N, C-alpha and C positions, 0 to 999 in steps of 0.2 A: 288752766288759765286763771289768773286772778281777774276779778271783776272790777277792780278799782285801780286803773292804771293812770299815770300822769301822761302828758303829751310825749315826753322823751321816751318813756317805756313803750308806748303804743307805736311810735315811729320806729323804734328799734325792732319791735316784733314785725311790723309791716315790711321793713327793709330786709328782714331775714326770711320773708316769704309767707308769714302768717296773714291770713285774710279773714279769719273767723273770729269776730269780736261780739258774738251774740251775748246778750244780757250784761254787757259791760256798763259800768257807770262812770261817766266822765263829767267832772264838775270843775268849772272854771279852767278848762284847757284851751290853749291857743294852738290851733292847727292851721291857721290861716296860710293860704298859698301852697299847701301841700297837695300832692297827688295821692289820693286814697281810693283810686278806682278799684272796682271789683271787691270791695270790702263788704262783709256781712255784719251789719249793725242791727240785726233783728232782735227785738225785745230789749234793745239798749236804752239807756237813759243818758241824754246829753243835756246838761243843765249849766246855764250861764257860760256857754262855751263859744269859741270863735272858730268857725269853719269857712270864713269868707274867702273867696277866690280859690276854693279847693276844687280839685278835680275829683268828682265822685261818680263818674260814669259807671254804669252797671252795678252800683252799690245797692244794698238791700237795707231798708229802714222799716220793714214790716213790723207792726206792733210796737214800734219804738216810741219813746217819750222825748220830745225835744222841747225844752222849756227855756225861754229867753236865750235862744241860740241864734247866732249870726251866720246865715248862709248866703249873704249877699254876694252877687257875682259868682256863685258856685256853678259848676258844670255838673248838672244832675241828669245827664243824658242817659236814657234807657234805665233809669233808676226806679226801683220798686219801693213805693211808700204807701203800703196798704194797711188800713186799719190802725194808723199811727195817731198819736195825739201831739199836735203841734201848737204850742201855747206861747204867744209872744215871740214867734220865730220870724226872723227877717229874711225874706227871700227876694229882696229887690234886685233887679237885673239878673236873676238866675235863669238858667236854661234847663227847662224840663222836657226837652224834645224826646218823644217816644217813651215818656215815663208814665207810670201808673200811680194815681193818687186815690184809688177807689176806697171808699168807706173811711177816709181819713177825716179826723176831727180837727178843725182849725178854730182857734180862739185868739183874737187880736194878732193874727199873723199879718205881716207886712209884705204885700205884693206890689208896692209902688214902683214906678218907673217901668222900664222895659222888662217884660216877662215873656219868655219864649216857650210856647207849648205847641208842639207839632206831633200829632198822632196819626 
């Protein structure tokens, strides 16, 4: 797998059944409104990207780097975000029900407005 896909290539891979995007580097991609549930983004880097309104249930972001990434209104239900670095990440109105955020580093992350966390 290539590590530097654009949005169209990633969606094409996802639609063909690929779910393992470990160590991928996504820079300035717009995946807003897409369903990327059950995707493995472990150790991935998402920089200046838009994942607002995405379905990311059961996704894995362990050890990932999300820098200036928009995840507003995202469905992060039962998502694993362990030991990740989230810098200037927008989580406003996101649903983290049953998700794990253990050992995650937040710097200037936006959790304004409704935030759902049920564990």
